[in-house]
N, C-alpha and C positions, 0 to 999 in steps of 0.2 A: 121460803122456809126460814130465811135469816133476816129478811127486811120487813115483810108485811106482817105486823103483829096482830092485825085484825082478823086473820084467818086462823081458825082453830087448828092447833097442832094435831089433835086427835083426828080431825077431818083429813088433814094433809097426809098423815101416816096411813089412814085407812084407804084414802084415794090412791096413793102410790102403790101400796101393797095389793089392793084390789085390781088396779090397772095391770100390774105385773102378772098376777095370776090369770086375769082375763085375757091378756094378749098371748100368754103362753098357751092357754087353752085354744084360742083362735088359731094359733100357728101349728100346734102339735096335734090337737084332737079333732077339731072341726073338719079339716080337709079329709081325714080318713073317714069320718062319719058320713060326709057328703058323698065321697066316692063309693062307700058301701051302699048308700041309698040309691045313687044314680047308676052305678055299674054293678048290678047284682050278678050272681054266678051265671044266670041264664042269658045275660046280655054282655058278658065279658068277651075278651078277645084272646082265645087260645092261640098261642104263638109257638112256632117251631123254629129253632135256629139250625142253620147248616153251615159247617165250617169247623176249623180247629178249636178245640176246647180252650186253648191258651188265649184265644181272641175274645172270649166272653168277658173277662175282667175289664177290658177296655170300655165295655158298655155298662158297667156296673151302676154308675150314677144315672145314666139315661134310663136304665131298666128299673131302678128303684122309683124314679119319678113316674114312669109310664105304668108301673104296677098299681100306683094309686089311682090311675085313670082307667083301670079295668084290664090292662094287659096281663095275661096269665101265661107264664113260661111253662110250656108243657114238656119240653125236652129239646135236645140237640142231636143232630146227626153229623157224624164226621165224614168229610170227603175221602178220608183214608179208609180203604176197604180191608186193610190187613188185620187190624186188631181193634176190638171195641175199646175206645178211650174212656178214661174216668175223668169226669168234670170236677174241677176244684170249685166251681160255682154252685153252691148248695141249692140255689133256687132253680137251676136248670139241670135236670138229670139226663143221662144218656138214654135216647129213645130207640135206637136201632141203627141198622145199616142203610146206606143210601138206596140200595136196590129195593128196600121195602118202603120207599117214600110214598107211593100211592096208597098203600094199605095203612100207613101211619096217619096220613092226612084224613083218611076216611074214619078210622077207628077212634081217633082222638078229636074228631070234628074241628080240625085246624082251620082257622079263618085268616091267619097271617103267617107268612114265612119270611124270615130274615136271613139273607145269605151273607155270612160274615166275610167271605172272600170269594173271588172269582175262581171257578174250577179251572184246572189246567187244560182240560179238554173242552172244546166247543160243543161236542156232542153231548157231554154230561150237562153243560149249562143249558142247552136247548131242551134236554129232557126234563130238567128241573122246572123250567118255564112252562113246558107243556103240562106237566103234572099239576102245577099250581093253577093254570088256566082251566084245566078240566074240572078241578075241584072248586074253582071260583075263589081261590085264596089270593089275598093281597100279598105282593112280593116286594120286599125292600132289599136293596143291594148296598152293602157297605163297601165303598171303594177303599182300597189300600194303596193307592198311587202315591200318596204323600209318604207313607211308611216305606214303600219300595224305593222312592227317590231320595228319602231323607230330607225332604223339603216340603213345606206346605204348598198346596196347589189350589188354583182357582178354576172354576168351571165356566167355560164360555161357549156360546153358540154363534157360529159364523155361517150364515146363509144355509141353514139346515144341517150343518155339520157340527158335531159336538167335540170339543177339545178340552184338555187340561193345560193350564199354563202356570208358571211359577209365581206370577204377580198379578194383582188386580190392576187393570189398566183402563181407567174410565176414558182417557183421551183417545183410545182406539175407536170410540164412537164419534163419527163425524159431527154430529150435532153438538157434542160436548166440546170438541175442538173449536167449532164456530162460536160457541158461547164464551169460551175462554179468550179467544182472539178479540171478540167484541169488548169484553171487560178490559183487556189490555189497552185497547185503543181509547176507551172512555177515560182511563186513568192517565195514560201517557200523553195524550194530545194536550190537555190543559197544562200539564207539568212542563212540557217542552215549550209551549207558547207563552205561558204566563209566569212560571216560577223560575225556570232555568236561566233566562237572560239576566234578571237582576242579581241572582246569586253568582253568576259568572263574573259580573262586574265587581262585586264585593270581594270575591276570592282573588281575582286578578290584581286588585289594589293591594290586598294583603300580601300576596306573593311578591309584588314589586319591592316591598319594604323588608321582607323577612328572608325570602329565598328566591331571587330572580331566576326566571327560566320559563319554559312553556306552561301554559295554563292547564293543559291536560297531560295525564300520564296514559300512554297507549301501549298496551302489551298484549301478546297473544294469549287467548284463553281457549279451553276446550269446551265446545258447546254441544248442541243436540246432534245426535248421530255421530258423535266424536269428530265433528268438523271443527276447524279452528277459525276464530275471528278476532279482530283487534278490538279489545274492549276499552272504552273510555272511562277515566276517572279524573276527578280533580287531583292534580299533583299535590301530594301531602309530604313528600320527601325532598330534600335538597338534591339538586342536579349533580350526578356523579357519572363516572365512566360506565358504559353499558357492558356488563359481563353476564354471561349465562348463569354462572354460579350465584352471583349477587342477586340477579333477577328472581331466581328460584327460592331465595331465602325468604321465609315468612317474616313479616314485621312483628316484633314483640312489642309489649306495652311501653317499655322504656327504650325503644330503638333510637339511637343517636342520630339516625338519618332523618328523623321526622322534625320539621320546624314547628314552632309554637302554634300557628294557625292551623297547620296540617294536623296537629294532635287534636285540636278542637273539631276539625272536619271529620276525622276518623272516629272520635268518641261518639259523635252524633250521627254518623253514617251519611253526612252531607256530601262526602267525597264520591258517593255512589250515584248522586243525582244525574250526571250525564248519561248514565246507562238507560234512562228512559228514552233516549234517542234510539238505542238498539231495540227497545220494546216497540217503538213506533215503526221501525224498519222490519221487524219480524224475526230478528236473530235471538232475542231474549223475550222473556215473559215477566210480568210483574211478580208472579209467584212461581218458584221452581228451585231446584237445587243450585247452590252457588257455583259458578264456574271457577276453575283453578287453572294455573299455568300448566302447559303440556308436560313439563318435567315432573311436577308434583302429581299430576294426573297419573302418569305411568307408575310413580312410586306408590301412590295410594292403591292403585289396582293390584300391585303385588302384595299389599298388606291385607286387603279385604277382598274376599272372593267375589262378592256380588256388587262391588263398587261401581262397575261400569253400567249397571242397570239405570243409573241416574241419567245416562246419555240418551235414554229413550225419549226424554222430553226436553223442551228448551230450558236452558238455565234461567234463573230468576234473580231479581233484585233482592228479594227475601224469600225464605223457604221454611220448611218445617223445622229444620235444625235451629234457624235463627229465632223463630217464634218461641222455641223452648229454651232460649238463653245461650245456645251454643254458637258463638261467633268469635272471630279473631284467630289467633295462632292455634294450630293443632299440635299438641305436645305429646299426646299418648295415643296408642291404638284404640283405647276405649272412646276417646273423643272423636276419633275418625269414624268409628263404627256408629 
């Protein structure tokens, strides 16, 4: 519009305006027209809801989408037999009591029933299932486990048994564990054999001139299943007295304990290279949550309720937090989270 003068401004204006109107029509009008054509009243899906009326708004977005595909909300039945409730969801009127379910299914030609919550009585649940099966109705059950627990849940099947768990755990599958271990070995073996030895020599020479002392810094870290192991790093700080309080102190960017070469090693994460030895030995993985000192681990667990779920897997040289730019000293609870 501003650079190519060979294109007619009238054409550009007409094209942009026409495209906007056309795309609006395609988005707003065409789907409804197609659904009216494909899902006529005779081929719709009359649907009955069973459960508390206050649970209906939770399905509002889903219901609006499914209505375009032929779902027809016929009504809802409350599991509470005491008084007929009034639905605040205008699209779903009250249809009757639960005792009249077989008659409602027949009179309204229901083809789908959505159970908004599990009945408190197993006998009632079995009766609803029986009524739906006799009528040939499709039954969908919305689970409320996450609402009850106050935490999202994942569904898993273990040898024919169905469970809910708080987290998705792909490494519970043995094949996934074997693939991840294979990947770890394919990465760690070349690093340990080809890259680590020359880097060790260069770091050792630098340490001799700037901060004499041992090549490696070895301290306890909390690993998988909360076991402790001695993790190797290239020493990036000057040698000082070993004190528990000083060891638990996180190194800041301008920490005076860090010598010049050590600062370079830390900035580029070269000090972490010896940890590929732990990957080779199986106590760490290339990718996983970073291990921390036991004292900090206990403190972090007090601040974040789900913190120790990280110990379900092996610690890693890099992880999700690091790939998102979160590395170094943790100064705030939000950074820890």
